[in-house]
C-alpha positions as CSV (number, residue, x, y, z in Angstrom):
1,M,53.0,-11.3,-34.7
2,K,51.1,-8.9,-32.6
3,K,48.5,-8.7,-35.2
4,F,48.1,-12.4,-35.2
5,F,47.5,-12.5,-31.5
6,N,45.0,-9.6,-31.7
7,E,43.1,-11.4,-34.4
8,F,43.1,-14.7,-32.3
9,K,41.8,-12.6,-29.3
10,T,39.1,-11.1,-31.3
11,F,38.0,-14.5,-32.7
12,A,38.3,-16.2,-29.2
13,M,36.1,-13.6,-27.5
14,R,33.2,-13.6,-30.1
15,G,30.0,-14.6,-28.6
16,N,29.7,-17.7,-30.8
17,V,32.9,-19.2,-29.8
18,I,32.2,-18.8,-26.1
19,D,28.8,-20.3,-26.6
20,L,30.3,-23.2,-28.5
21,A,32.9,-23.7,-25.7
22,V,30.1,-23.7,-23.2
23,G,28.1,-26.2,-25.2
24,V,31.1,-28.6,-25.4
25,V,31.6,-28.6,-21.7
26,I,27.9,-29.3,-20.9
27,G,27.9,-31.9,-23.6
28,G,30.8,-33.6,-22.0
29,A,29.0,-33.6,-18.8
30,F,25.9,-34.8,-20.4
31,G,27.7,-37.6,-22.0
32,K,28.9,-38.9,-18.6
33,I,25.3,-38.6,-17.4
34,T,24.0,-40.9,-20.2
35,T,27.0,-43.2,-20.1
36,S,26.0,-43.8,-16.4
37,I,22.5,-44.3,-17.4
38,V,23.3,-46.9,-19.9
39,N,25.8,-48.7,-17.9
40,D,24.2,-48.4,-14.4
41,I,20.4,-48.6,-15.2
42,I,19.7,-49.9,-18.7
43,M,22.3,-52.5,-19.1
44,P,21.5,-54.5,-15.9
45,F,18.0,-54.9,-17.1
46,I,19.2,-56.2,-20.5
47,S,21.7,-58.4,-18.7
48,L,18.9,-59.8,-16.6
49,L,16.9,-60.5,-19.8
50,T,19.9,-62.4,-21.3
51,G,20.5,-64.5,-18.3
52,G,22.9,-62.4,-16.3
53,I,25.5,-62.0,-19.0
54,S,27.1,-58.6,-18.9
55,F,27.4,-56.7,-22.3
56,E,31.1,-56.5,-21.7
57,D,31.3,-60.1,-21.7
58,W,29.7,-60.3,-25.2
59,K,32.7,-61.0,-27.6
60,W,33.7,-63.1,-30.4
61,V,37.0,-64.8,-29.5
62,L,39.4,-65.1,-32.5
63,K,42.3,-66.5,-30.3
64,E,42.1,-67.9,-26.9
65,A,44.0,-66.4,-24.0
66,V,47.4,-68.2,-23.2
67,V,47.3,-70.2,-20.1
68,N,50.5,-70.0,-18.1
69,A,52.3,-72.8,-16.1
70,E,50.2,-72.1,-13.0
71,G,47.1,-72.7,-15.0
72,V,45.8,-69.0,-15.2
73,A,44.8,-67.5,-18.4
74,D,46.5,-64.2,-19.4
75,P,43.6,-62.1,-20.7
76,A,46.1,-59.7,-22.3
77,T,47.0,-62.5,-24.8
78,E,43.3,-63.0,-25.9
79,I,42.3,-61.7,-29.3
80,A,38.5,-60.9,-29.4
81,I,36.0,-58.7,-31.0
82,K,34.1,-57.1,-28.1
83,Y,30.8,-56.3,-29.8
84,G,29.0,-55.9,-26.4
85,N,30.7,-52.8,-25.5
86,T,29.8,-51.3,-29.0
87,I,26.3,-52.1,-28.4
88,A,26.3,-50.2,-25.2
89,I,28.1,-47.1,-26.9
90,I,25.3,-47.3,-29.6
91,L,22.6,-47.1,-26.9
92,D,24.4,-44.3,-25.4
93,F,24.5,-42.4,-28.6
94,I,20.7,-43.1,-29.1
95,I,19.9,-41.6,-25.7
96,I,22.0,-38.6,-26.3
97,A,20.5,-38.2,-29.8
98,F,17.1,-38.4,-28.5
99,A,17.6,-35.9,-25.8
100,V,19.3,-33.4,-28.3
101,F,16.3,-33.9,-30.8
102,C,14.0,-33.1,-27.9
103,M,15.9,-30.1,-26.8
104,V,16.0,-28.8,-30.5
105,K,12.3,-29.5,-30.9
106,A,11.5,-27.3,-27.8
107,I,13.8,-24.5,-28.9
108,N,12.2,-24.4,-32.4
109,S,8.8,-24.4,-30.9
110,L,9.8,-21.4,-28.8
111,H,11.1,-19.6,-31.9
112,R,7.9,-20.3,-33.7
113,K,5.9,-18.7,-30.8
114,K,8.1,-15.6,-31.0
115,E,7.6,-15.4,-34.8
116,E,3.7,-15.8,-34.8
117,P,2.1,-12.4,-35.7
118,A,-0.1,-10.8,-33.3
119,P,-3.9,-11.9,-33.8
120,E,-5.7,-9.6,-35.9
121,P,-8.3,-7.4,-33.9
122,A,-11.9,-8.7,-34.2
123,P,-14.0,-6.8,-36.9
124,E,-16.4,-4.2,-35.7
125,P,-19.8,-5.6,-35.3
126,E,-22.4,-4.8,-38.0
127,P,-24.7,-1.8,-36.8
128,S,-28.0,-3.0,-35.7
129,A,-31.2,-2.2,-37.8
130,E,-32.0,0.7,-35.4
131,E,-28.6,2.3,-36.0
132,K,-28.8,1.8,-39.7
133,L,-32.3,3.4,-39.7
134,L,-31.0,6.4,-37.5
135,T,-28.1,6.8,-39.9
136,E,-30.3,7.1,-43.0
137,I,-32.6,9.6,-41.3
138,R,-29.4,11.6,-40.3
139,D,-28.2,11.6,-43.8
140,L,-31.7,12.5,-45.2
141,L,-31.8,15.4,-42.8
142,K,-28.4,16.6,-43.9
143,E,-29.4,16.6,-47.6
144,K,-32.5,18.7,-46.9
145,N,-30.5,21.5,-45.1
């Protein structure tokens, strides 16, 4: 049993597991931010375009709510497919997916910059005509000696 717990401790303390845990916590917080952006910023504009109807009100009623003796409808008895909420969640997902795409694209570009080889040094310039002539003269003088 002690070996099992030691293996678990080794597994849990690896860098990848801790990085994953941090990612999950940050992802959860990021999810709340995007949900707020969708519900509090984007959806009011869409509701404005649709005549003030909230996405949560978009539903397909299969069975109407039962009206009690006082004339008040009991919403718990209504059976409906609430597709408006699904649309909001899909928008939420699209925003999160776009943000993750942008983040991965930025990280990949940083990795590419690290992997790029150092630029090759500029080739030595060609010797001028005078230098070539002086080199020939030097070589001729060496041959005579």
